[in-house]
C-alpha positions, 0 to 999 in steps of 0.5 A: 506823180499822177495826172488827169488825162484829158479824154480828147485824143483827136488832133493832139499829142502827148508831151512829157516833161520830167521837171515836176509836172506832166502836160497833156496838150490837145489843141486848146485843151491842156491838163497839169498835175503836180508831182505826187510826193513819194510815201514815207519810208520812215518807220513810226517814231518812238514815243516818249519813254515816260508814256510807255512805262507799263505797256508793250502796245505803245512800242513802235515797230522796228526800223527793219519791220517788213509786215506793213510792206508784205500787207501793202503788197498783198493788198495791191495784188492784181490792182492796176492802180497799186502796181502802176504806183509801186512798179518794182514788184516783190511778190510771186503768186501761184494763180489760175485763170478761170474757165470762160475767161476771154483772152486777146492777141493783136498783131500787125501781120496776119499770115504767120502762125506761131511757133512758140510762146506768145503774149495775150491780154485781158482787154481787146483795147490792149491788143488792138493797140499792137495791130488790127488783126485781133484773135480772141480766145477763151479758157476751156473747162479746166483753169489755166495754171499760171504765176503772177508777178506783181508790180509793172513787171511787163514794163521793159525798163532798166529800173527794177521792174523785171527783177523778180523775173530775172531772179525766177529763171536766172537767179541774178540780174543780167546786163541788158536783161530788160531788153531780152523779152523774146528769150525771157518768155521761151526760157520761162515757159521751159522752166515752168513745164515741170510744174504744169505752168501755162503762163505768167501774168504781168502788167505794163499799162494793162495786164497780160499773160505770157502764154506758153502753149496755145494748143492747151487749155484755150480755144479760138473764138474769133480772128478779125481784121479790124479797122486800120489805125491812122499812124500819120506816117508813110513807109517806102512804097506807100502800099498796104502793109503785107498781109492786111486786107481790110474786112478780111478775117485772118486765117483761122489757126490750124487744128494742130498746136500752132495757133498764133503768130510768130512774134509778139506785136510789141516787137512789130509796132510802137505807138509813135516815134517819140514813144518808141522803146529802145531796140536791142541791136540783135532785133530786126528793125520794125516794119515801116508803117504805111498810111492806112487804106480804109475800107472802100466807101469809108467816110471821115477819119480813122482812129488815130494811134493816140486815140487807140493808145488812150483807150488802152490806158483806159482799159488798164484803169478799169482794173483799179477797183479792189476786185482787181482783174476779173478771171484771175484767182490768186492762191494767197496761201502760196504767195511768196514775198521778197519782203519776207524778213528771212531774205536778209540781204534785201532787208539790208539793201533797203536801209536808207533807200527811197521806197520807190527804188527798192528792188528785189534784184539786190538779193544775194545768191544764198537768198536766191537759193532760199527763194527757189527752194520755197517756190519749189515747195509751193508749186509741188505741195498737195496741201491747200492751206486754211481756206481763209479768204486772205484777199477779203480779210486784207481788203476789210482792213483797208476798207475800215481804215483808209477813208477814215485816216485820210479824213482825219488827215484832212480834218486836222489840216483844215483852216478853221476859226472854231478850233474847239469844234475841230478838237471835239470832232477829231476826238469823237472820230478817233473814239469812233474808230476805237469804240468796237474794241473799247473795254475799260472799267475805270481810268487811273488818275495818272492816265497819261503815264499809267497806260494799263487802262488802255491795254485791253482796248489796244489788244482787242483792236490789234488782234481783231482780224487775226485772233480767230484764224485757224493757224493749225491749218496754215501754210508757211506763207499764210503765217507770213500774211497773218503776221503782216496783218498783225503788224499793220493793225498793231500800228494803226491801233497804236497810233490811234491810242497815242492820239486818244491818250492826248485827246482824252482830256482835250475837251477841257482845254480852251486855249486856242494856241494849245488847241492848234498845237494839239491838232498839229501833233495829231496830224503829224501822227496820222500822216506818219502812219499813212506814210508808213502804211503806204497804201496806194488808195491814197494816191489821187488826182487832187482836185478830182478829174473832171468829166472829160478827164481820166486820172491815170498814173504815169505808165510805160511805155507812154510816160517813160520813155469770114462769112458775114454773120446774119444779123440784118435787124441788129439796128432795130430796137425791140424790148417792150417786155424784155427782162434781160437787162433787169436780170443783168442789172440785178446780178451786177449789184449782188452784195453791193451796198450802193446798188441795193440801197438804190434798188431796195425792192430785191428780185433775186435769191442766191445760194451762197457760202460764208467763207471760213475765217469770216468774222461775225458780230452781235451787239445787244444792250443786255448781256446776261440772257443766252439765246433760245432761238435764231438771232441776227449777226452783222459783218461789221462791229460798227453795225452791231455796236449801234444796237448795244454796247455788249458786242460778241465776235464770232468766227466761221469755222473750217467748213463754210456756212451754207446761206441764202442771200436775198438782194435789195434792202431785204432787212428794211422793214418797210411796206413798199416791197423790201421784204417781198422775197422773204414773204414769198419764200416761206409764206407764198404770199404777202401777209397783212402786217408781215413786214412787222413780224420779224421775230416769227420770220426768222424762226419760220425761215430757219425751220424751213431751211433745215431740210436744205442744210441752210445755216442762215439768210444774208440780207441788207438794211443800212449794212449787211447782216445774217439771220443766223439759225444756230449758234452751236453749229459752224461758228466759234466765239472769239470774244464778248466785250462790254464796250463804252456806253453811248450817249443817246440823249434821253433819261429813262425812269430811275436815272441809273444804268441798265441793271446788267451793265457794268462798264468794262466787265466782259459779259459771261462767256459760253458754258464749257459743256457740249453746247458751248455756244449758247451765247447770244440774246433772247430777242434781237436788239433791234427790238430793244434799242433805237438810235433816237426818238426820231428814228424809232421804228413803228412798234406793233401792238403785240410787241413788248415795249422797248427797254427804257433809255438811261443816261449812260454811266461812263467808266470811273475817271472818264473825261470828256464826252461819250459817243453820241447816238448820231455819231454811232449811227453815222459810223454804222451807215459808213460801215455799210458804205464800205461795201460799195465797191464792185467786190461787194461783201468780203467773205460771202461767196455767191453761187451764181450758177444757182441764182433765181431771179424774179425778173425771169420772164417765165414768171409771167405774172410779174412781167404783166405787173411791171407794165406801166409802173415806175421802176422803183415800185416794182415788187416781187410780191405781185406774183401769182400763186401759180408762179409761186409754185414755179419758183418753189419748184426751181428753188428746190431743184437748186438747193438739192442738185449735185451738179455745180454748173460750168464754173464760169465766173459770172460775177467777173464776166458781168463786172467786165461788161459794166467796167467796159461801158459804164464810164464811157457811156457816162462820158458820152452823155456829158460830152454830148450835153456840154455847152460849147462854142466849137460844135464841130469839135463836139461832133468829131470827138463824139464820132471818134469815141463811138468808133473807139467803142466799136473798134474791137469788133469793126469788120468791114470790107466795103461800104455800100452807097446806100449805107443809111438804109442798107445795113448789111455792112454793119451786121458783122460788127453788130454780131461780134459786138453783141456776142463778145462776152457770150459766144465762147461760153460752155453752154453744154455745162450750164445750169438753167439759171446760167442760161438765164444769165447768159441771155441777160448778158446777150440782151444787154450787149445787144442793146448797147451795141445797137445804140452805138450802131444807131449813133454810128450810122448817123455819125459815119458821114457827120464830119462832112457837115459844117452847118452849126444848126444841123450839128447841134441837132445831131449832138442832141439826137445822140445824147437822147440815144445815150440817155435812153440806153442808160435809163434802160440799163439803170446801172446804179454806178451812175447814181452819184453825188454831184458835185462830188462830196468834199473831204469832210463829207461821205457819199452814202446810199441810205 
């Protein structure tokens, strides 16, 4: 079951029913969602034996296969959505918490220091829900060593969520163990001491850490008493709860090891009587809630407990993106899965049981001992494994297949009149998915039963992500992950092969009844595959949630059972020539396809590495000519296939490739500024016609990069690519395939195929001498091919003419159409859009501490050049020669220095700022502009939303009578809000570039907080106004403020297709 939560939390209540739907009621608002059907536990059905006589690939997985389960679990690690859906965790993964990561602890009482382990969260909204005394900590210079337990492992339920913890320290399930959380954390921390474990990462409705020692590895940033929460209940006496003094900062922790509070606030608070958790008999009663006493001079309502709970749930949902939880670095090479088939007792226990009820707690004692032995080895060994980026590899599999499988399912089931069209397009889509692996010379006449013609395609498809991996360096756990990827890819490819076998000659059938039966068969195959894979990315709210809703899965416990800092001018805007927000925006979009397709004119150059095991592709039309110089490679085979059907696959070796990344659409050969940073890099100025001189560009760039050991340059056109300097260093050939030719709809002279093209023949492999990788092509295929006459780029006069187009000669025995040029183009564009997620481009690791931005204000010529110019026309090429010399000196220092900087995870920090504010600012803009009859409701809820955003920083003792002009009462709140992400950072370890990034974050946060402060100053007493005209004017003023802020920030995450694309459309930035 999934649902849209209405983001309207005032005056409302949460009503839960379990008869098939969930209802949320808020006065006149309500939302309903149907129960989400559980994903199938059935393995793929066996094929007709008559169809598999010659081919091993067509045999479906065993009933007890677990590879897809291991894969699915690994793909969802630290992903909130996945773990809210699959609550019963089956993985335990060693991890570290990165330096600079912020952690929060909220509690009701502020006077008691801790005397033992405690809980901390990753989001202040989470901690604030447990009490308005909120401490903020930061991880120090050394990472914290932790264990991550997947699933909803912090949900205190009797239904299997804590099984892995019980096994970890007790070896069995105890009666009532789910209620014994206080003893659990103490015993777990005692157990972990011998391994140097600092804590345990878990998830309830948001992620948390059971932290063992507050005197090691973390430092206090602040301790604030925030605004009290209106819980609408009064305890005996009616006085303020003990220890709570509004506006007073809780006492700082002593300098010794005792820092936090005695008992975690979950034992002191609950959201509401209706939501209260079962309390074990040995636990003291919860302290009574009092009606809150607001600060002196307060006007209007306080936040309700429901409002605070809603924002805590929303905070958890910020971690639904593929990038997961910022600041936590998993050691995939040490991941232990209870889906590992060696735990035979669990294999047996799963048979015939609904997938959602599988539990690790069914393990036998002998398997427990096996698990403990494995964990001991994992936590004590010195070997680190292969350095393969398993998270990126697994994410690539999901990115490449999830949307297309879902699309196929929708397409097959759509109600339509033109069934022939449906057959043709479905066949084409399946062929598009197989095209990067489709090698065939001829098709036998008995192609339905003699499947040998499909064997090469199935082989290359099934092993595309694993054949190249450095297995000799693997840990035992990596062998398990490799096997899981193989199993998943084999079944995906097998299913596509089954459909293709049926679709191959389907265009010849015109009987409508047969066509509809065919579509139904294909739909059953795809839905069976999707059910078997069980990826949580397919669990969605349908129809999608509206502007004022949040799509959220049911989560425990809601659905289951101090001197004021100086800052007097923080409300005053000033940013005429400010560039911090531009640096921030650029940094937030690095390696993000959507951002760089929108902001084409790049302004950043970032050193980076390409991780070992990363696959790279090169496609060209001629296969016989080895390269005599640098060449282009892509990250997606669909991209390379567009340039030619001879596709080579390479893999990065044991050592990372050193590269430079140039942001924006830096591979788009346009005259409007897309290649400015490259021109500056190696020429120091813009050359006449330089945008057309790509062949010389790559040669000169690679020559320049030799002294720095640079292997290549990462750029983006419609997808990402690398200008790779040397194919004999750092990469190895995996395969070279001649794939199906594409029908480009034009005939060149002669009418025959290209002279070197023999369908199905693999291009010659590399020589076996000491120069084994002289493989690729003399000139990049972009100079030889174009997608269509209408798409052909301008050709400079000095460039030789392109190879003439020929009508393709399909393999002997081929039936039906080949892929069209537009189809191949669409797939290539679609491949680029797979990299729209916040995680960006898998396999590329940016060195943010060495980022050079042309938005840096020290490049004064560019500051001047931007004044009065439309933002989309800003270009780095307007730089003066003196600033070019400044840039080149910076770059030389960056590329030669030994110091690595602070180890702050800048990508995660910047992403956290965007996650925390983007959706809520967009929501505010929509809410403030909505057409409504009840204007009072609009004002009240907007006021509450702004207060919710400021609540984690709101410290005030009393409000002066002249609060509109005397802004000192807001100074502490503005200070804590503006510095929330930067005050704790280890600035002494910063590189100069990190100081620039820190300043950018501070500028952005200051303006966000300032804008919220301006609105709050107006909203503070707005509930007292009932004049409808004044209220509408108020909403308009607030909307203008929010839209001004959003325009100034310019985050590309707000660039969307409205209304959202339907099931047969793809939102693309091109």
